[in-house]
N, CA, C and O atoms as a GROMACS GRO file, in nm:
protein
  296
    1MET      N    1  -0.926  -1.416  -1.262
    1MET     CA    2  -0.894  -1.539  -1.366
    1MET      C    3  -0.963  -1.632  -1.342
    1MET      O    4  -0.979  -1.672  -1.227
    2ALA      N    5  -1.032  -1.701  -1.475
    2ALA     CA    6  -1.134  -1.825  -1.456
    2ALA      C    7  -1.055  -1.930  -1.512
    2ALA      O    8  -1.022  -1.929  -1.630
    3LEU      N    9  -1.023  -2.023  -1.430
    3LEU     CA   10  -0.940  -2.132  -1.443
    3LEU      C   11  -1.022  -2.282  -1.445
    3LEU      O   12  -1.086  -2.309  -1.343
    4GLN      N   13  -1.022  -2.381  -1.559
    4GLN     CA   14  -1.072  -2.502  -1.536
    4GLN      C   15  -1.060  -2.550  -1.384
    4GLN      O   16  -0.973  -2.501  -1.311
    5THR      N   17  -1.140  -2.636  -1.344
    5THR     CA   18  -1.188  -2.674  -1.213
    5THR      C   19  -1.193  -2.839  -1.230
    5THR      O   20  -1.244  -2.900  -1.323
    6GLU      N   21  -1.137  -2.886  -1.132
    6GLU     CA   22  -1.110  -3.030  -1.108
    6GLU      C   23  -1.163  -3.039  -0.980
    6GLU      O   24  -1.152  -2.950  -0.897
    7PRO      N   25  -1.234  -3.168  -0.957
    7PRO     CA   26  -1.279  -3.202  -0.863
    7PRO      C   27  -1.168  -3.221  -0.758
    7PRO      O   28  -1.066  -3.276  -0.799
    8ASP      N   29  -1.173  -3.180  -0.618
    8ASP     CA   30  -1.100  -3.170  -0.490
    8ASP      C   31  -0.950  -3.152  -0.529
    8ASP      O   32  -0.856  -3.211  -0.476
    9SER      N   33  -0.942  -3.049  -0.640
    9SER     CA   34  -0.808  -2.978  -0.664
    9SER      C   35  -0.834  -2.801  -0.638
    9SER      O   36  -0.941  -2.741  -0.641
   10HIS      N   37  -0.721  -2.755  -0.618
   10HIS     CA   38  -0.740  -2.603  -0.608
   10HIS      C   39  -0.607  -2.534  -0.647
   10HIS      O   40  -0.492  -2.577  -0.644
   11VAL      N   41  -0.669  -2.387  -0.692
   11VAL     CA   42  -0.564  -2.301  -0.763
   11VAL      C   43  -0.463  -2.226  -0.670
   11VAL      O   44  -0.521  -2.144  -0.598
   12TYR      N   45  -0.343  -2.230  -0.653
   12TYR     CA   46  -0.250  -2.156  -0.572
   12TYR      C   47  -0.178  -2.054  -0.644
   12TYR      O   48  -0.140  -2.072  -0.760
   13GLN      N   49  -0.160  -1.946  -0.581
   13GLN     CA   50  -0.096  -1.828  -0.662
   13GLN      C   51   0.062  -1.828  -0.581
   13GLN      O   52   0.070  -1.787  -0.465
   14LEU      N   53   0.160  -1.869  -0.640
   14LEU     CA   54   0.274  -1.845  -0.583
   14LEU      C   55   0.367  -1.699  -0.608
   14LEU      O   56   0.408  -1.688  -0.724
   15ARG      N   57   0.398  -1.609  -0.532
   15ARG     CA   58   0.473  -1.512  -0.595
   15ARG      C   59   0.603  -1.518  -0.578
   15ARG      O   60   0.622  -1.544  -0.459
   16LEU      N   61   0.712  -1.506  -0.639
   16LEU     CA   62   0.814  -1.539  -0.625
   16LEU      C   63   0.934  -1.423  -0.667
   16LEU      O   64   0.925  -1.368  -0.776
   17ASP      N   65   1.042  -1.390  -0.577
   17ASP     CA   66   1.106  -1.286  -0.627
   17ASP      C   67   1.184  -1.308  -0.743
   17ASP      O   68   1.230  -1.420  -0.768
   18GLY      N   69   1.206  -1.183  -0.838
   18GLY     CA   70   1.258  -1.211  -0.965
   18GLY      C   71   1.157  -1.284  -1.091
   18GLY      O   72   1.065  -1.364  -1.074
   19HIS      N   73   1.200  -1.235  -1.199
   19HIS     CA   74   1.146  -1.260  -1.316
   19HIS      C   75   1.184  -1.415  -1.375
   19HIS      O   76   1.284  -1.412  -1.447
   20LEU      N   77   1.145  -1.501  -1.364
   20LEU     CA   78   1.162  -1.626  -1.413
   20LEU      C   79   1.168  -1.626  -1.553
   20LEU      O   80   1.108  -1.544  -1.622
   21ASP      N   81   1.244  -1.722  -1.599
   21ASP     CA   82   1.222  -1.721  -1.734
   21ASP      C   83   1.089  -1.829  -1.777
   21ASP      O   84   1.056  -1.929  -1.714
   22ARG      N   85   1.031  -1.783  -1.889
   22ARG     CA   86   0.871  -1.861  -1.892
   22ARG      C   87   0.927  -2.027  -1.915
   22ARG      O   88   0.842  -2.115  -1.903
   23ARG      N   89   1.031  -2.058  -1.940
   23ARG     CA   90   1.040  -2.220  -1.953
   23ARG      C   91   1.002  -2.264  -1.828
   23ARG      O   92   0.942  -2.372  -1.818
   24TRP      N   93   1.036  -2.175  -1.700
   24TRP     CA   94   1.001  -2.267  -1.574
   24TRP      C   95   0.852  -2.320  -1.559
   24TRP      O   96   0.825  -2.435  -1.522
   25GLY      N   97   0.747  -2.213  -1.598
   25GLY     CA   98   0.637  -2.227  -1.637
   25GLY      C   99   0.572  -2.363  -1.648
   25GLY      O  100   0.486  -2.389  -1.564
   26SER      N  101   0.604  -2.470  -1.755
   26SER     CA  102   0.582  -2.566  -1.769
   26SER      C  103   0.646  -2.657  -1.662
   26SER      O  104   0.581  -2.740  -1.598
   27TRP      N  105   0.764  -2.638  -1.647
   27TRP     CA  106   0.805  -2.736  -1.515
   27TRP      C  107   0.735  -2.711  -1.374
   27TRP      O  108   0.735  -2.803  -1.291
   28PHE      N  109   0.687  -2.612  -1.351
   28PHE     CA  110   0.601  -2.605  -1.260
   28PHE      C  111   0.447  -2.659  -1.270
   28PHE      O  112   0.384  -2.677  -1.167
   29GLY      N  113   0.408  -2.676  -1.355
   29GLY     CA  114   0.275  -2.691  -1.421
   29GLY      C  115   0.176  -2.597  -1.426
   29GLY      O  116   0.054  -2.616  -1.435
   30ALA      N  117   0.257  -2.458  -1.416
   30ALA     CA  118   0.155  -2.356  -1.403
   30ALA      C  119   0.039  -2.314  -1.531
   30ALA      O  120   0.066  -2.315  -1.651
   31GLN      N  121  -0.054  -2.289  -1.490
   31GLN     CA  122  -0.164  -2.242  -1.574
   31GLN      C  123  -0.145  -2.119  -1.630
   31GLN      O  124  -0.174  -2.098  -1.748
   32SER      N  125  -0.085  -2.015  -1.538
   32SER     CA  126  -0.049  -1.864  -1.606
   32SER      C  127   0.083  -1.863  -1.509
   32SER      O  128   0.111  -1.932  -1.411
   33MET      N  129   0.149  -1.760  -1.572
   33MET     CA  130   0.242  -1.707  -1.525
   33MET      C  131   0.294  -1.537  -1.578
   33MET      O  132   0.356  -1.523  -1.683
   34THR      N  133   0.264  -1.437  -1.501
   34THR     CA  134   0.325  -1.343  -1.532
   34THR      C  135   0.417  -1.262  -1.441
   34THR      O  136   0.431  -1.288  -1.322
   35HIS      N  137   0.483  -1.156  -1.508
   35HIS     CA  138   0.586  -1.082  -1.440
   35HIS      C  139   0.535  -0.942  -1.373
   35HIS      O  140   0.484  -0.862  -1.451
   36ASP      N  141   0.541  -0.916  -1.269
   36ASP     CA  142   0.504  -0.778  -1.226
   36ASP      C  143   0.630  -0.673  -1.226
   36ASP      O  144   0.746  -0.714  -1.223
   37ALA      N  145   0.605  -0.573  -1.230
   37ALA     CA  146   0.690  -0.452  -1.264
   37ALA      C  147   0.786  -0.436  -1.166
   37ALA      O  148   0.901  -0.396  -1.186
   38ASN      N  149   0.723  -0.480  -1.024
   38ASN     CA  150   0.825  -0.484  -0.927
   38ASN      C  151   0.914  -0.590  -0.932
   38ASN      O  152   0.986  -0.593  -0.832
   39GLY      N  153   0.932  -0.663  -0.998
   39GLY     CA  154   1.059  -0.781  -0.995
   39GLY      C  155   1.018  -0.920  -0.992
   39GLY      O  156   1.090  -1.015  -1.023
   40GLU      N  157   0.892  -0.926  -0.951
   40GLU     CA  158   0.807  -1.064  -0.896
   40GLU      C  159   0.766  -1.119  -1.033
   40GLU      O  160   0.752  -1.061  -1.141
   41THR      N  161   0.745  -1.274  -0.993
   41THR     CA  162   0.688  -1.342  -1.104
   41THR      C  163   0.595  -1.442  -1.010
   41THR      O  164   0.633  -1.516  -0.919
   42ILE      N  165   0.448  -1.417  -1.065
   42ILE     CA  166   0.339  -1.472  -1.038
   42ILE      C  167   0.312  -1.592  -1.114
   42ILE      O  168   0.344  -1.602  -1.233
   43MET      N  169   0.255  -1.682  -1.049
   43MET     CA  170   0.194  -1.844  -1.120
   43MET      C  171   0.100  -1.846  -1.029
   43MET      O  172   0.095  -1.802  -0.914
   44ALA      N  173  -0.008  -1.928  -1.123
   44ALA     CA  174  -0.126  -1.996  -1.079
   44ALA      C  175  -0.108  -2.132  -1.127
   44ALA      O  176  -0.103  -2.150  -1.249
   45CYS      N  177  -0.096  -2.240  -1.041
   45CYS     CA  178  -0.094  -2.384  -1.020
   45CYS      C  179  -0.193  -2.416  -0.947
   45CYS      O  180  -0.243  -2.375  -0.843
   46ARG      N  181  -0.223  -2.538  -1.060
   46ARG     CA  182  -0.378  -2.608  -0.979
   46ARG      C  183  -0.296  -2.723  -0.929
   46ARG      O  184  -0.201  -2.772  -0.991
   47VAL      N  185  -0.343  -2.766  -0.801
   47VAL     CA  186  -0.286  -2.888  -0.756
   47VAL      C  187  -0.376  -2.987  -0.684
   47VAL      O  188  -0.459  -2.915  -0.629
   48VAL      N  189  -0.401  -3.098  -0.658
   48VAL     CA  190  -0.500  -3.157  -0.666
   48VAL      C  191  -0.496  -3.212  -0.481
   48VAL      O  192  -0.596  -3.260  -0.427
   49ASP      N  193  -0.404  -3.197  -0.430
   49ASP     CA  194  -0.394  -3.218  -0.294
   49ASP      C  195  -0.280  -3.173  -0.188
   49ASP      O  196  -0.196  -3.105  -0.248
   50GLN      N  197  -0.257  -3.183  -0.084
   50GLN     CA  198  -0.155  -3.119   0.023
   50GLN      C  199  -0.033  -3.171  -0.023
   50GLN      O  200   0.069  -3.102  -0.017
   51ALA      N  201  -0.031  -3.292  -0.071
   51ALA     CA  202   0.116  -3.358  -0.101
   51ALA      C  203   0.164  -3.262  -0.229
   51ALA      O  204   0.269  -3.199  -0.229
   52ALA      N  205   0.070  -3.264  -0.332
   52ALA     CA  206   0.105  -3.185  -0.424
   52ALA      C  207   0.169  -3.058  -0.426
   52ALA      O  208   0.273  -3.021  -0.482
   53LEU      N  209   0.053  -2.976  -0.328
   53LEU     CA  210   0.111  -2.839  -0.301
   53LEU      C  211   0.295  -2.852  -0.257
   53LEU      O  212   0.391  -2.805  -0.318
   54HIS      N  213   0.291  -2.931  -0.135
   54HIS     CA  214   0.430  -2.952  -0.077
   54HIS      C  215   0.532  -2.972  -0.190
   54HIS      O  216   0.641  -2.915  -0.182
   55GLY      N  217   0.505  -3.041  -0.282
   55GLY     CA  218   0.582  -3.088  -0.412
   55GLY      C  219   0.622  -2.974  -0.485
   55GLY      O  220   0.734  -2.964  -0.536
   56LEU      N  221   0.507  -2.863  -0.492
   56LEU     CA  222   0.514  -2.760  -0.572
   56LEU      C  223   0.600  -2.685  -0.530
   56LEU      O  224   0.672  -2.625  -0.610
   57LEU      N  225   0.614  -2.669  -0.371
   57LEU     CA  226   0.707  -2.583  -0.293
   57LEU      C  227   0.834  -2.616  -0.324
   57LEU      O  228   0.932  -2.555  -0.367
   58ARG      N  229   0.803  -2.754  -0.281
   58ARG     CA  230   0.978  -2.776  -0.305
   58ARG      C  231   1.043  -2.786  -0.425
   58ARG      O  232   1.166  -2.797  -0.432
   59LYS      N  233   0.977  -2.782  -0.512
   59LYS     CA  234   1.046  -2.731  -0.664
   59LYS      C  235   1.105  -2.569  -0.634
   59LYS      O  236   1.220  -2.537  -0.663
   60VAL      N  237   1.018  -2.487  -0.578
   60VAL     CA  238   1.074  -2.359  -0.545
   60VAL      C  239   1.172  -2.364  -0.462
   60VAL      O  240   1.247  -2.268  -0.479
   61ARG      N  241   1.210  -2.445  -0.366
   61ARG     CA  242   1.310  -2.466  -0.304
   61ARG      C  243   1.419  -2.528  -0.357
   61ARG      O  244   1.533  -2.527  -0.309
   62ASP      N  245   1.378  -2.593  -0.474
   62ASP     CA  246   1.509  -2.676  -0.555
   62ASP      C  247   1.592  -2.561  -0.606
   62ASP      O  248   1.711  -2.544  -0.577
   63ILE      N  249   1.522  -2.487  -0.680
   63ILE     CA  250   1.566  -2.398  -0.781
   63ILE      C  251   1.651  -2.271  -0.696
   63ILE      O  252   1.744  -2.211  -0.750
   64GLY      N  253   1.612  -2.245  -0.573
   64GLY     CA  254   1.680  -2.154  -0.512
   64GLY      C  255   1.650  -2.007  -0.498
   64GLY      O  256   1.728  -1.919  -0.462
   65VAL      N  257   1.490  -1.993  -0.541
   65VAL     CA  258   1.402  -1.893  -0.579
   65VAL      C  259   1.389  -1.817  -0.470
   65VAL      O  260   1.378  -1.914  -0.396
   66PRO      N  261   1.379  -1.701  -0.375
   66PRO     CA  262   1.268  -1.688  -0.291
   66PRO      C  263   1.135  -1.699  -0.321
   66PRO      O  264   1.089  -1.672  -0.432
   67LEU      N  265   1.073  -1.736  -0.231
   67LEU     CA  266   0.935  -1.744  -0.204
   67LEU      C  267   0.883  -1.611  -0.137
   67LEU      O  268   0.944  -1.558  -0.044
   68ILE      N  269   0.761  -1.558  -0.192
   68ILE     CA  270   0.723  -1.442  -0.155
   68ILE      C  271   0.593  -1.462  -0.055
   68ILE      O  272   0.568  -1.403   0.050
   69ALA      N  273   0.524  -1.559  -0.118
   69ALA     CA  274   0.383  -1.558  -0.073
   69ALA      C  275   0.316  -1.698  -0.154
   69ALA      O  276   0.346  -1.734  -0.268
   70VAL      N  277   0.230  -1.758  -0.075
   70VAL     CA  278   0.162  -1.848  -0.151
   70VAL      C  279   0.017  -1.830  -0.100
   70VAL      O  280  -0.007  -1.830   0.021
   71ARG      N  281  -0.091  -1.811  -0.206
   71ARG     CA  282  -0.224  -1.803  -0.199
   71ARG      C  283  -0.334  -1.884  -0.240
   71ARG      O  284  -0.344  -1.882  -0.362
   72ARG      N  285  -0.430  -1.961  -0.178
   72ARG     CA  286  -0.547  -2.024  -0.240
   72ARG      C  287  -0.637  -1.894  -0.315
   72ARG      O  288  -0.669  -1.783  -0.273
   73VAL      N  289  -0.658  -1.952  -0.422
   73VAL     CA  290  -0.748  -1.808  -0.525
   73VAL      C  291  -0.872  -1.867  -0.578
   73VAL      O  292  -0.949  -1.805  -0.651
   74ASP      N  293  -0.897  -2.036  -0.525
   74ASP     CA  294  -1.024  -2.062  -0.571
   74ASP      C  295  -1.148  -2.040  -0.475
   74ASP      O  296  -1.262  -2.064  -0.515
   0.00000   0.00000   0.00000
């Protein structure tokens, strides 16, 4: 997956349990969002720093969706 790069930013892939409605993608600022056949949602999100990453993870916590994995992909 080729994503536009910005200086000092990184793309993280979040794997979440369950299929989130597509509307959540914009709330998370996701550049892509897919649903796996195994029932997981995979989102790719660009974050500018560690504080922004923690903010993204806080959003996952706030909606109560189980987080399966976080991985830097760039």
